[in-house]
MDAnalysis code that builds the backbone (N, CA, C; Angstrom):
import MDAnalysis as mda
import numpy as np

u = mda.Universe.empty(693, n_residues=231, atom_resindex=np.repeat(np.arange(231), 3), trajectory=True)
u.add_TopologyAttr("name", ["N", "CA", "C"] * 231)
u.add_TopologyAttr("resid", np.arange(1, 232))
u.add_TopologyAttr("resname", ["MET", "ARG", "ASN", "LYS", "PHE", "LEU", "LEU", "VAL", "VAL", "LEU", "PHE", "THR", "LEU", "THR", "ILE", "SER", "TYR", "SER", "ALA", "PHE", "SER", "GLN", "GLN", "SER", "ARG", "ALA", "ILE", "LEU", "LYS", "ALA", "GLY", "VAL", "ASN", "LEU", "ALA", "ASN", "VAL", "SER", "ILE", "THR", "ASP", "ASN", "GLY", "ASN", "ILE", "ASP", "ASP", "ALA", "ASN", "MET", "LEU", "THR", "SER", "PHE", "GLN", "VAL", "GLY", "LEU", "VAL", "GLY", "ASP", "ILE", "HIS", "VAL", "THR", "SER", "LEU", "LEU", "TYR", "PHE", "GLN", "PRO", "GLY", "LEU", "VAL", "PHE", "THR", "GLY", "LYS", "GLY", "SER", "LYS", "ILE", "GLU", "ILE", "GLY", "ARG", "PRO", "SER", "GLU", "ASN", "LEU", "TYR", "MET", "LYS", "GLN", "THR", "SER", "ASN", "PRO", "PHE", "TYR", "ILE", "GLU", "LEU", "PRO", "ALA", "ASN", "PHE", "VAL", "ILE", "LYS", "LEU", "PRO", "PHE", "ASN", "ASN", "GLU", "SER", "HIS", "PHE", "PHE", "VAL", "GLY", "ALA", "GLY", "PRO", "TYR", "GLY", "ALA", "ILE", "GLY", "ILE", "ALA", "GLY", "LYS", "ALA", "LYS", "SER", "ASP", "ALA", "ASN", "VAL", "LEU", "GLY", "PHE", "THR", "SER", "SER", "SER", "GLU", "HIS", "ASN", "ILE", "GLU", "PHE", "SER", "ASN", "ASP", "ASP", "PRO", "SER", "THR", "PHE", "GLY", "ALA", "GLU", "GLU", "GLY", "ALA", "GLY", "LEU", "GLY", "VAL", "LEU", "LYS", "ARG", "PHE", "ASP", "TYR", "GLY", "LEU", "ASN", "GLY", "ILE", "ILE", "GLY", "ILE", "GLU", "GLY", "LYS", "LYS", "LEU", "VAL", "LEU", "SER", "ALA", "GLY", "TYR", "GLY", "LEU", "GLY", "LEU", "ALA", "LYS", "LEU", "GLN", "SER", "GLY", "SER", "ASN", "SER", "GLY", "GLU", "ASP", "ASN", "ASN", "ASN", "LYS", "HIS", "ARG", "VAL", "LEU", "SER", "PHE", "THR", "VAL", "GLY", "VAL", "LYS", "LEU"])
u.atoms.positions = np.array([
    [-109.642, 129.520, 100.223],
    [-109.106, 130.787, 100.697],
    [-109.193, 130.907, 102.213],
    [-110.192, 130.250, 102.812],
    [-110.299, 130.304, 104.272],
    [-109.082, 129.668, 104.917],
    [-108.610, 128.535, 104.356],
    [-107.421, 127.884, 104.906],
    [-106.189, 128.779, 104.768],
    [-106.088, 129.495, 103.644],
    [-104.966, 130.411, 103.460],
    [-104.994, 131.517, 104.510],
    [-106.210, 132.009, 104.796],
    [-106.326, 133.075, 105.793],
    [-105.917, 132.569, 107.162],
    [-106.285, 131.337, 107.516],
    [-105.899, 130.776, 108.800],
    [-104.389, 130.614, 108.893],
    [-103.749, 130.287, 107.772],
    [-102.290, 130.199, 107.770],
    [-101.660, 131.561, 108.026],
    [-102.272, 132.615, 107.473],
    [-101.788, 133.972, 107.729],
    [-101.933, 134.310, 109.210],
    [-103.063, 133.910, 109.825],
    [-103.269, 134.136, 111.254],
    [-102.165, 133.470, 112.061],
    [-101.885, 132.190, 111.765],
    [-100.854, 131.459, 112.497],
    [-99.484, 132.086, 112.294],
    [-99.204, 132.538, 111.074],
    [-97.916, 133.172, 110.793],
    [-97.774, 134.462, 111.589],
    [-98.854, 135.263, 111.644],
    [-98.830, 136.520, 112.400],
    [-98.600, 136.272, 113.879],
    [-99.283, 135.261, 114.430],
    [-99.119, 134.952, 115.849],
    [-97.705, 134.452, 116.133],
    [-97.125, 133.694, 115.195],
    [-95.759, 133.201, 115.381],
    [-94.756, 134.346, 115.410],
    [-94.901, 135.292, 114.469],
    [-94.013, 136.451, 114.420],
    [-94.170, 137.282, 115.689],
    [-95.424, 137.463, 116.120],
    [-95.687, 138.250, 117.323],
    [-95.065, 137.597, 118.546],
    [-95.207, 136.259, 118.655],
    [-94.637, 135.554, 119.797],
    [-93.118, 135.684, 119.817],
    [-92.502, 135.598, 118.627],
    [-91.056, 135.746, 118.543],
    [-90.617, 137.118, 119.026],
    [-91.375, 138.145, 118.656],
    [-91.042, 139.500, 119.084],
    [-91.273, 139.668, 120.583],
    [-92.341, 139.044, 121.102],
    [-92.644, 139.145, 122.525],
    [-91.495, 138.615, 123.376],
    [-90.796, 137.598, 122.857],
    [-89.721, 136.996, 123.633],
    [-88.543, 137.947, 123.810],
    [-88.534, 139.064, 123.014],
    [-87.447, 140.015, 123.117],
    [-87.858, 141.217, 123.982],
    [-88.686, 142.104, 123.454],
    [-89.115, 143.270, 124.218],
    [-90.504, 143.680, 123.762],
    [-91.518, 143.306, 124.517],
    [-92.880, 143.630, 124.128],
    [-93.844, 143.277, 125.235],
    [-95.105, 143.604, 124.992],
    [-96.173, 143.218, 125.902],
    [-97.453, 143.108, 125.089],
    [-98.515, 142.632, 125.713],
    [-99.804, 142.483, 125.046],
    [-100.837, 143.364, 125.724],
    [-101.855, 143.737, 124.962],
    [-102.952, 144.564, 125.461],
    [-104.265, 143.854, 125.155],
    [-105.046, 143.577, 126.175],
    [-106.388, 143.026, 126.014],
    [-107.357, 144.196, 125.939],
    [-108.137, 144.299, 124.840],
    [-108.985, 145.467, 124.680],
    [-110.401, 145.067, 124.287],
    [-111.350, 145.963, 124.586],
    [-112.749, 145.780, 124.209],
    [-113.378, 147.159, 124.080],
    [-114.454, 147.240, 123.278],
    [-115.078, 148.541, 123.132],
    [-116.282, 148.523, 122.213],
    [-116.723, 149.721, 121.858],
    [-117.923, 149.943, 121.060],
    [-117.537, 150.313, 119.633],
    [-118.234, 149.713, 118.666],
    [-118.087, 150.077, 117.261],
    [-119.319, 150.847, 116.804],
    [-119.117, 151.932, 116.080],
    [-120.182, 152.649, 115.388],
    [-119.960, 152.411, 113.903],
    [-120.677, 151.426, 113.364],
    [-120.403, 150.928, 112.020],
    [-121.367, 151.511, 110.995],
    [-120.873, 151.616, 109.757],
    [-121.690, 152.089, 108.653],
    [-121.068, 151.592, 107.361],
    [-121.686, 151.913, 106.241],
    [-121.097, 151.640, 104.934],
    [-121.066, 152.933, 104.142],
    [-120.086, 153.053, 103.255],
    [-120.011, 154.227, 102.401],
    [-121.099, 154.139, 101.332],
    [-121.626, 155.285, 100.944],
    [-122.628, 155.335, 99.877],
    [-122.296, 156.495, 98.950],
    [-122.606, 156.326, 97.674],
    [-122.422, 157.387, 96.691],
    [-123.599, 157.366, 95.734],
    [-123.635, 158.323, 94.828],
    [-124.760, 158.435, 93.897],
    [-124.881, 157.229, 92.983],
    [-123.763, 156.536, 92.710],
    [-123.848, 155.390, 91.814],
    [-123.923, 154.070, 92.579],
    [-124.217, 154.129, 93.881],
    [-124.379, 152.909, 94.661],
    [-125.829, 152.473, 94.699],
    [-126.055, 151.237, 95.132],
    [-127.412, 150.715, 95.231],
    [-128.137, 151.216, 96.471],
    [-127.422, 151.828, 97.403],
    [-128.003, 152.209, 98.685],
    [-128.416, 153.672, 98.662],
    [-129.677, 153.967, 99.032],
    [-130.167, 155.333, 99.057],
    [-129.879, 156.027, 100.383],
    [-129.880, 155.270, 101.465],
    [-129.635, 155.856, 102.775],
    [-128.988, 154.801, 103.668],
    [-128.054, 155.240, 104.501],
    [-127.375, 154.318, 105.416],
    [-127.249, 154.986, 106.774],
    [-127.631, 154.258, 107.828],
    [-127.573, 154.775, 109.183],
    [-126.609, 153.957, 110.020],
    [-126.011, 154.617, 111.003],
    [-124.998, 153.977, 111.834],
    [-125.580, 152.839, 112.665],
    [-124.803, 151.769, 112.795],
    [-125.194, 150.592, 113.567],
    [-124.216, 150.420, 114.725],
    [-124.729, 150.242, 115.938],
    [-123.877, 150.044, 117.114],
    [-123.543, 148.565, 117.271],
    [-122.257, 148.255, 117.372],
    [-121.798, 146.890, 117.577],
    [-120.657, 146.917, 118.600],
    [-119.776, 145.906, 118.563],
    [-118.716, 145.846, 119.567],
    [-117.493, 145.158, 118.991],
    [-116.390, 145.211, 119.748],
    [-115.183, 144.469, 119.405],
    [-114.459, 144.047, 120.668],
    [-113.696, 142.955, 120.566],
    [-112.845, 142.484, 121.653],
    [-111.656, 141.772, 121.023],
    [-110.475, 141.959, 121.615],
    [-109.322, 141.323, 121.005],
    [-108.041, 141.493, 121.792],
    [-106.977, 140.946, 121.241],
    [-105.652, 140.985, 121.844],
    [-104.698, 141.657, 120.860],
    [-103.954, 142.653, 121.347],
    [-103.052, 143.425, 120.498],
    [-101.654, 143.384, 121.095],
    [-100.654, 143.138, 120.254],
    [-99.274, 143.198, 120.692],
    [-98.785, 144.642, 120.730],
    [-97.749, 144.884, 121.525],
    [-97.145, 146.215, 121.629],
    [-95.638, 146.028, 121.606],
    [-95.076, 146.040, 120.393],
    [-93.683, 145.671, 120.182],
    [-92.843, 146.924, 119.941],
    [-91.865, 147.142, 120.792],
    [-90.999, 148.299, 120.645],
    [-90.043, 148.080, 119.477],
    [-90.084, 148.970, 118.490],
    [-89.229, 148.846, 117.309],
    [-87.962, 149.675, 117.483],
    [-88.154, 150.980, 117.637],
    [-87.010, 151.860, 117.840],
    [-87.491, 153.212, 118.345],
    [-86.775, 153.795, 119.279],
    [-87.071, 155.127, 119.801],
    [-88.555, 155.239, 120.174],
    [-89.327, 156.063, 119.450],
    [-90.738, 156.279, 119.752],
    [-91.674, 155.377, 118.966],
    [-91.141, 154.510, 118.096],
    [-91.952, 153.708, 117.184],
    [-92.239, 152.318, 117.745],
    [-93.530, 151.912, 117.652],
    [-93.979, 150.591, 118.095],
    [-94.778, 149.930, 116.972],
    [-94.711, 148.598, 116.941],
    [-95.524, 147.811, 116.010],
    [-96.587, 147.081, 116.810],
    [-97.864, 147.194, 116.373],
    [-98.974, 146.605, 117.117],
    [-99.808, 145.687, 116.218],
    [-99.392, 144.413, 116.060],
    [-100.254, 143.442, 115.381],
    [-101.350, 142.983, 116.337],
    [-102.474, 142.538, 115.794],
    [-103.565, 142.134, 116.667],
    [-104.413, 141.023, 116.097],
    [-105.259, 140.482, 116.941],
    [-106.267, 139.497, 116.576],
    [-107.555, 139.935, 117.255],
    [-108.549, 140.391, 116.458],
    [-109.723, 141.074, 117.005],
    [-110.997, 140.463, 116.446],
    [-111.969, 140.213, 117.331],
    [-113.332, 139.839, 116.938],
    [-114.137, 141.129, 116.896],
    [-114.646, 141.507, 115.721],
    [-115.236, 142.829, 115.573],
    [-116.525, 142.796, 114.761],
    [-117.471, 143.641, 115.138],
    [-118.741, 143.759, 114.434],
    [-118.766, 144.960, 113.510],
    [-119.340, 144.759, 112.334],
    [-119.478, 145.830, 111.346],
    [-120.925, 145.868, 110.868],
    [-121.189, 146.588, 109.773],
    [-122.521, 146.578, 109.199],
    [-123.153, 147.942, 109.099],
    [-124.487, 147.946, 108.934],
    [-125.212, 149.196, 108.745],
    [-126.711, 148.917, 108.743],
    [-127.469, 149.993, 108.838],
    [-128.905, 149.962, 108.588],
    [-129.129, 150.680, 107.267],
    [-129.505, 149.935, 106.224],
    [-129.576, 150.512, 104.884],
    [-130.998, 150.486, 104.334],
    [-131.254, 151.385, 103.387],
    [-132.549, 151.458, 102.730],
    [-132.361, 151.536, 101.227],
    [-133.232, 150.861, 100.505],
    [-133.295, 150.938, 99.053],
    [-134.696, 151.407, 98.686],
    [-134.777, 152.529, 97.987],
    [-136.066, 153.140, 97.723],
    [-136.530, 153.974, 98.903],
    [-137.792, 154.383, 98.872],
    [-138.399, 155.181, 99.928],
    [-139.670, 154.499, 100.418],
    [-140.044, 154.718, 101.725],
    [-141.245, 154.055, 102.253],
    [-142.508, 154.332, 101.454],
    [-142.594, 155.482, 100.797],
    [-143.793, 155.837, 100.027],
    [-143.809, 155.193, 98.642],
    [-142.717, 154.566, 98.220],
    [-142.641, 153.974, 96.897],
    [-143.147, 152.534, 96.908],
    [-143.445, 152.023, 95.723],
    [-143.970, 150.654, 95.605],
    [-142.892, 149.590, 95.719],
    [-141.632, 150.001, 95.623],
    [-140.530, 149.057, 95.795],
    [-139.584, 149.636, 96.835],
    [-139.626, 149.067, 98.037],
    [-138.859, 149.605, 99.168],
    [-138.344, 148.449, 100.013],
    [-137.097, 148.563, 100.469],
    [-136.557, 147.564, 101.379],
    [-135.643, 148.225, 102.396],
    [-135.770, 147.813, 103.630],
    [-134.901, 148.260, 104.714],
    [-134.216, 147.026, 105.287],
    [-132.910, 147.122, 105.447],
    [-132.164, 145.961, 105.932],
    [-131.145, 146.381, 106.982],
    [-131.144, 145.630, 108.093],
    [-130.114, 145.792, 109.121],
    [-129.158, 144.615, 109.010],
    [-127.902, 144.917, 108.761],
    [-126.891, 143.882, 108.575],
    [-125.791, 144.066, 109.613],
    [-125.544, 143.023, 110.422],
    [-124.537, 143.096, 111.480],
    [-123.588, 141.892, 111.375],
    [-122.642, 141.928, 110.430],
    [-121.678, 140.828, 110.296],
    [-120.555, 140.930, 111.318],
    [-119.992, 139.792, 111.670],
    [-118.843, 139.740, 112.578],
    [-117.641, 139.140, 111.849],
    [-116.476, 139.715, 112.125],
    [-115.253, 139.335, 111.442],
    [-114.154, 139.008, 112.453],
    [-113.252, 138.123, 112.058],
    [-111.958, 137.988, 112.713],
    [-111.000, 138.885, 111.923],
    [-110.446, 139.870, 112.608],
    [-109.654, 140.890, 111.919],
    [-108.204, 140.883, 112.411],
    [-107.278, 141.078, 111.483],
    [-105.853, 141.152, 111.791],
    [-105.347, 142.554, 111.457],
    [-105.323, 143.469, 112.435],
    [-104.716, 144.774, 112.189],
    [-103.201, 144.693, 112.336],
    [-102.510, 145.593, 111.660],
    [-101.045, 145.659, 111.759],
    [-100.648, 147.131, 111.742],
    [-100.743, 147.771, 112.909],
    [-100.529, 149.214, 113.009],
    [-99.116, 149.556, 113.466],
    [-98.594, 150.630, 112.926],
    [-97.363, 151.232, 113.422],
    [-97.739, 152.489, 114.204],
    [-97.239, 152.577, 115.446],
    [-97.683, 153.603, 116.385],
    [-96.485, 154.406, 116.884],
    [-96.665, 155.718, 116.936],
    [-95.678, 156.604, 117.540],
    [-96.184, 157.033, 118.912],
    [-95.363, 156.841, 119.945],
    [-95.738, 157.201, 121.312],
    [-94.933, 158.408, 121.774],
    [-95.648, 159.425, 122.269],
    [-95.022, 160.642, 122.797],
    [-95.263, 160.697, 124.289],
    [-94.226, 160.666, 125.113],
    [-94.400, 160.551, 126.571],
    [-94.883, 161.841, 127.230],
    [-95.842, 161.664, 128.177],
    [-96.198, 162.735, 129.112],
    [-95.221, 162.716, 130.285],
    [-94.971, 161.473, 130.765],
    [-94.014, 161.233, 131.845],
    [-93.503, 159.809, 131.687],
    [-92.920, 159.236, 132.722],
    [-92.334, 157.902, 132.619],
    [-93.363, 156.806, 132.395],
    [-94.634, 157.038, 132.761],
    [-95.643, 155.985, 132.698],
    [-96.811, 156.302, 131.777],
    [-96.909, 157.510, 131.230],
    [-98.054, 157.899, 130.408],
    [-97.582, 158.405, 129.047],
    [-98.370, 158.050, 128.012],
    [-98.017, 158.434, 126.653],
    [-99.267, 158.847, 125.874],
    [-99.078, 159.747, 124.939],
    [-100.036, 160.004, 123.864],
    [-99.539, 159.236, 122.647],
    [-100.452, 158.584, 121.909],
    [-99.996, 157.825, 120.747],
    [-100.916, 158.051, 119.547],
    [-100.339, 157.881, 118.378],
    [-101.075, 157.982, 117.124],
    [-100.447, 157.002, 116.146],
    [-101.277, 156.351, 115.331],
    [-100.733, 155.353, 114.426],
    [-101.683, 154.996, 113.306],
    [-101.201, 154.146, 112.415],
    [-101.994, 153.705, 111.272],
    [-101.392, 152.426, 110.710],
    [-102.168, 151.730, 109.881],
    [-101.686, 150.509, 109.254],
    [-102.804, 149.782, 108.536],
    [-102.488, 148.710, 107.850],
    [-103.495, 147.933, 107.123],
    [-104.177, 146.901, 108.016],
    [-105.274, 146.353, 107.511],
    [-105.912, 145.221, 108.177],
    [-106.472, 144.268, 107.124],
    [-106.602, 143.002, 107.512],
    [-107.303, 141.995, 106.734],
    [-108.297, 141.296, 107.637],
    [-109.437, 140.870, 107.099],
    [-110.478, 140.277, 107.941],
    [-111.241, 139.210, 107.165],
    [-111.803, 138.255, 107.919],
    [-112.637, 137.208, 107.339],
    [-113.955, 137.155, 108.094],
    [-115.075, 137.166, 107.365],
    [-116.398, 137.104, 107.974],
    [-116.717, 135.713, 108.464],
    [-117.235, 135.625, 109.700],
    [-117.503, 134.299, 110.280],
    [-118.941, 134.122, 110.759],
    [-119.686, 135.219, 111.010],
    [-121.041, 135.091, 111.541],
    [-121.765, 136.417, 111.380],
    [-123.035, 136.433, 111.772],
    [-123.790, 137.673, 111.737],
    [-125.260, 137.435, 111.446],
    [-126.063, 138.478, 111.659],
    [-127.496, 138.435, 111.429],
    [-127.904, 139.570, 110.488],
    [-128.915, 139.310, 109.699],
    [-129.495, 140.330, 108.829],
    [-131.008, 140.299, 108.975],
    [-131.615, 141.482, 109.072],
    [-133.061, 141.598, 109.163],
    [-133.549, 142.474, 108.027],
    [-134.629, 142.042, 107.354],
    [-135.144, 142.765, 106.198],
    [-136.625, 143.066, 106.366],
    [-137.011, 144.258, 105.949],
    [-138.416, 144.666, 105.866],
    [-138.644, 145.206, 104.465],
    [-139.694, 144.741, 103.783],
    [-139.908, 145.115, 102.387],
    [-141.365, 145.488, 102.141],
    [-141.549, 146.344, 101.141],
    [-142.866, 146.714, 100.648],
    [-142.823, 146.664, 99.129],
    [-143.479, 145.672, 98.549],
    [-143.504, 145.506, 97.105],
    [-144.948, 145.573, 96.629],
    [-145.294, 146.674, 95.966],
    [-146.645, 146.891, 95.427],
    [-147.717, 146.730, 96.496],
    [-147.413, 147.240, 97.707],
    [-148.386, 147.200, 98.790],
    [-148.327, 145.963, 99.656],
    [-147.563, 144.956, 99.256],
    [-147.409, 143.738, 100.051],
    [-146.157, 143.871, 100.916],
    [-146.335, 143.735, 102.229],
    [-145.219, 143.911, 103.154],
    [-144.729, 142.562, 103.668],
    [-143.453, 142.510, 104.011],
    [-142.869, 141.290, 104.561],
    [-141.724, 141.656, 105.483],
    [-141.395, 140.733, 106.389],
    [-140.296, 140.932, 107.323],
    [-139.635, 139.585, 107.572],
    [-138.301, 139.587, 107.651],
    [-137.587, 138.328, 107.877],
    [-136.270, 138.609, 108.574],
    [-135.738, 137.566, 109.244],
    [-134.430, 137.633, 109.894],
    [-133.685, 136.343, 109.608],
    [-132.420, 136.444, 109.261],
    [-131.663, 135.252, 108.887],
    [-130.181, 135.465, 109.161],
    [-129.455, 134.355, 109.166],
    [-128.002, 134.439, 109.294],
    [-127.393, 135.016, 108.031],
    [-126.380, 135.850, 108.187],
    [-125.693, 136.404, 107.026],
    [-124.969, 135.289, 106.288],
    [-125.096, 135.299, 104.975],
    [-124.390, 134.331, 104.133],
    [-123.172, 135.023, 103.524],
    [-122.010, 134.389, 103.661],
    [-120.779, 134.925, 103.100],
    [-120.408, 134.146, 101.848],
    [-120.085, 134.873, 100.779],
    [-119.600, 134.216, 99.568],
    [-118.109, 133.974, 99.706],
    [-117.655, 132.818, 99.230],
    [-116.235, 132.460, 99.344],
    [-115.439, 133.059, 98.187],
    [-115.477, 134.378, 98.112],
    [-114.771, 135.070, 97.045],
    [-113.273, 135.054, 97.311],
    [-112.536, 135.192, 96.255],
    [-111.082, 135.236, 96.333],
    [-110.644, 136.693, 96.201],
    [-110.046, 137.302, 97.260],
    [-109.695, 138.717, 97.188],
    [-108.625, 139.042, 96.165],
    [-107.937, 138.029, 95.652],
    [-106.886, 138.279, 94.660],
    [-107.441, 138.362, 93.239],
    [-108.703, 137.944, 93.035],
    [-109.304, 138.002, 91.700],
    [-110.097, 139.296, 91.567],
    [-109.385, 140.409, 91.385],
    [-110.019, 141.717, 91.390],
    [-110.994, 141.894, 90.223],
    [-110.758, 141.220, 89.103],
    [-111.614, 141.421, 87.945],
    [-112.728, 140.413, 87.824],
    [-112.863, 139.505, 88.755],
    [-113.875, 138.454, 88.655],
    [-114.950, 138.628, 89.717],
    [-116.162, 138.219, 89.387],
    [-117.275, 138.254, 90.331],
    [-117.563, 136.835, 90.819],
    [-117.917, 136.723, 92.096],
    [-118.058, 135.407, 92.721],
    [-119.513, 135.014, 92.967],
    [-120.469, 135.823, 92.488],
    [-121.855, 135.385, 92.506],
    [-122.625, 135.665, 93.765],
    [-122.422, 136.825, 94.402],
    [-123.212, 137.205, 95.569],
    [-124.256, 138.222, 95.159],
    [-125.295, 138.357, 95.973],
    [-126.336, 139.336, 95.708],
    [-126.637, 140.129, 96.952],
    [-127.689, 140.940, 96.913],
    [-128.059, 141.756, 98.051],
    [-128.360, 140.866, 99.257],
    [-127.732, 141.169, 100.389],
    [-127.912, 140.360, 101.580],
    [-126.879, 139.262, 101.715],
    [-126.027, 139.102, 100.713],
    [-124.929, 138.145, 100.767],
    [-123.631, 138.938, 100.655],
    [-122.794, 138.872, 101.689],
    [-121.577, 139.677, 101.737],
    [-120.367, 138.879, 101.291],
    [-119.382, 139.590, 100.737],
    [-118.102, 138.954, 100.464],
    [-117.445, 138.585, 101.788],
    [-116.854, 137.409, 101.836],
    [-116.299, 136.931, 103.105],
    [-115.068, 137.730, 103.528],
    [-114.260, 138.167, 102.575],
    [-112.999, 138.813, 102.915],
    [-113.121, 140.329, 102.857],
    [-112.545, 140.971, 103.861],
    [-112.505, 142.428, 103.915],
    [-111.064, 142.853, 104.167],
    [-110.710, 144.008, 103.667],
    [-109.379, 144.563, 103.917],
    [-109.468, 146.082, 103.826],
    [-108.497, 146.761, 104.434],
    [-108.536, 148.211, 104.411],
    [-107.422, 148.816, 105.239],
    [-107.670, 150.039, 105.713],
    [-106.688, 150.797, 106.474],
    [-107.274, 151.218, 107.812],
    [-106.437, 151.234, 108.845],
    [-106.828, 151.675, 110.181],
    [-106.092, 152.951, 110.561],
    [-106.753, 153.807, 111.338],
    [-106.108, 154.921, 112.014],
    [-106.446, 154.837, 113.487],
    [-105.509, 155.177, 114.365],
    [-105.740, 155.045, 115.801],
    [-105.083, 156.202, 116.536],
    [-105.737, 156.633, 117.621],
    [-105.214, 157.709, 118.455],
    [-105.659, 157.442, 119.886],
    [-104.833, 157.838, 120.878],
    [-105.240, 157.583, 122.249],
    [-104.189, 157.963, 123.270],
    [-104.458, 157.580, 124.510],
    [-103.529, 157.795, 125.611],
    [-103.395, 156.491, 126.390],
    [-102.227, 156.289, 127.005],
    [-102.009, 155.105, 127.819],
    [-101.302, 155.478, 129.108],
    [-101.654, 154.734, 130.156],
    [-100.996, 154.882, 131.438],
    [-100.218, 153.630, 131.779],
    [-99.994, 153.423, 133.061],
    [-99.218, 152.266, 133.487],
    [-99.933, 150.962, 133.161],
    [-101.274, 150.941, 133.281],
    [-102.038, 149.723, 133.045],
    [-103.148, 149.876, 132.005],
    [-103.763, 151.066, 131.898],
    [-104.915, 151.254, 131.027],
    [-104.531, 151.954, 129.727],
    [-105.257, 151.604, 128.659],
    [-105.081, 152.227, 127.356],
    [-106.459, 152.650, 126.841],
    [-106.639, 153.933, 126.554],
    [-107.872, 154.463, 125.992],
    [-107.603, 154.897, 124.566],
    [-108.429, 154.440, 123.621],
    [-108.144, 154.760, 122.225],
    [-109.420, 154.941, 121.414],
    [-109.287, 155.686, 120.329],
    [-110.321, 155.825, 119.309],
    [-109.698, 155.428, 117.979],
    [-110.473, 154.729, 117.158],
    [-109.938, 154.270, 115.886],
    [-110.947, 154.413, 114.772],
    [-110.441, 154.358, 113.551],
    [-111.317, 154.417, 112.376],
    [-110.833, 153.408, 111.354],
    [-111.747, 152.540, 110.916],
    [-111.437, 151.541, 109.904],
    [-112.022, 151.944, 108.562],
    [-111.163, 152.101, 107.562],
    [-111.574, 152.500, 106.221],
    [-111.503, 151.285, 105.309],
    [-112.655, 150.646, 105.078],
    [-112.683, 149.464, 104.229],
    [-112.396, 149.800, 102.778],
    [-111.616, 148.948, 102.110],
    [-111.286, 149.132, 100.700],
    [-111.913, 148.057, 99.812],
    [-112.521, 147.042, 100.424],
    [-113.124, 145.948, 99.662],
    [-114.618, 146.180, 99.481],
    [-115.131, 145.845, 98.304],
    [-116.572, 145.890, 98.073],
    [-117.293, 144.960, 99.050],
    [-118.481, 145.373, 99.468],
    [-119.275, 144.515, 100.352],
    [-119.890, 143.341, 99.601],
    [-120.246, 143.548, 98.342],
    [-121.014, 142.549, 97.610],
    [-120.415, 142.306, 96.237],
    [-120.568, 141.068, 95.776],
    [-120.262, 140.746, 94.401],
    [-121.561, 140.685, 93.623],
    [-121.465, 140.586, 92.317],
    [-122.652, 140.490, 91.480],
    [-122.296, 140.684, 90.036],
    [-123.267, 140.507, 89.166],
    [-123.000, 140.628, 87.740],
    [-122.695, 142.059, 87.331],
    [-123.249, 143.032, 88.069],
    [-123.007, 144.438, 87.751],
    [-122.195, 145.054, 88.874],
    [-120.873, 144.987, 88.760],
    [-120.023, 145.443, 89.852],
    [-120.012, 146.953, 89.973],
    [-120.314, 147.680, 88.891],
    [-120.256, 149.136, 88.936],
    [-121.269, 149.751, 89.880],
    [-122.448, 149.119, 90.032],
    [-123.503, 149.712, 90.832],
    [-123.191, 149.705, 92.322],
    [-122.445, 148.697, 92.800],
    [-122.171, 148.621, 94.236],
    [-120.680, 148.761, 94.534],
    [-119.924, 149.295, 93.586],
    [-118.474, 149.347, 93.722],
    [-118.024, 150.250, 94.858],
    [-118.877, 151.204, 95.268],
    [-118.472, 152.159, 96.292],
    [-119.056, 151.861, 97.672],
    [-119.744, 150.737, 97.837],
    [-120.302, 150.369, 99.134],
    [-119.284, 149.541, 99.908],
    [-118.684, 150.156, 100.946],
    [-117.602, 149.527, 101.696],
    [-117.754, 149.824, 103.182],
    [-117.124, 149.002, 104.029],
    [-117.241, 149.157, 105.475],
    [-116.561, 150.435, 105.960],
    [-117.191, 151.060, 106.951],
    [-116.630, 152.185, 107.691],
    [-116.932, 151.941, 109.167],
    [-115.912, 151.971, 110.042],
    [-116.116, 151.664, 111.452],
    [-115.364, 152.674, 112.330],
    [-116.112, 153.398, 113.148],
    [-115.532, 154.266, 114.184],
    [-115.618, 153.508, 115.501],
    [-114.503, 153.407, 116.236],
    [-114.488, 152.584, 117.446],
    [-113.877, 153.348, 118.619],
    [-114.335, 152.972, 119.821],
    [-113.800, 153.516, 121.072],
    [-113.541, 152.325, 121.985],
    [-112.284, 152.163, 122.431],
    [-111.919, 150.971, 123.191],
    [-111.180, 151.310, 124.470],
    [-111.252, 150.364, 125.404],
    [-110.482, 150.404, 126.648],
    [-109.615, 149.153, 126.682],
    [-108.331, 149.338, 126.949],
    [-107.411, 148.215, 126.989],
    [-106.719, 148.078, 128.323],
    [-106.311, 146.863, 128.641],
    [-105.556, 146.566, 129.855],
    [-104.245, 145.915, 129.449],
    [-103.127, 146.453, 129.900],
    [-101.828, 145.885, 129.606],
    [-101.609, 144.619, 130.420],
    [-101.201, 143.559, 129.749],
    [-100.992, 142.264, 130.422],
    [-99.533, 142.075, 130.808],
])
C-alpha cells in the first residue's frame, strides 16, 4: 500500500505541474499545529490534551473559474495527543504522549473574495490523505504501585485503508499508517504573504485491534495556523 500511495503522490504532482503550466502559482507555507484526538464514552481514552507540533509544505494555487481556486498540496505535518487511560490514583494507569508525523496530500477548493487588486479573503474545504512516516511516543505507567517510563519510535501498522471490515493487528501505541479526512481553511492573502487557519477532521481510526468498537471513535483532530509565501 505504501507504493500505491507514492504513485498517488506522483500523479498529484504531475496534475499540479500540468495546471501550473497554464495559470497558477505555488505557496510555500509553515506553521503551528495544535493536535488532539477525538474521545467519546465508548473510547479507550479517558482524557486527551492538546499537543503542539508543526507543519511545512508546498501548496498549489490553481485558478479554476471566477472566484474559485483549486489548491492541491504536499505537506509534512505533525499530529498526535497527550492521552491518559485510567486515573493517577488507580492501580492501572497510563499516560502517553504520541507525536506522529505524516506526509499529507490536501486537495482543497477555495473561494477568494477580493478586498482590492492584491488582497483577498478566502475560505475553502476539501479532502486529504496521509501516510505516517515517523514519530515518537513516550509512556508513563503505574501498575499495582509499580511505575515505569519509556520513550520509543512510533510503530505504524501497514493496514489497508480499503479493507474497512478487517483488522490489521495493531495495539495501543501502534498507529495505523494511513489517515484520511476533511480539511477546512480560512484566511487572508496579500501580494506575497498568505495567513491562514485550518482544521483537519480525521475520519480514520487511529488504531486497529481485535475489538474495533472500543476505539472506533478515536481519530485525529488538528487546528493549524500557518504563514505562506507566494513563489
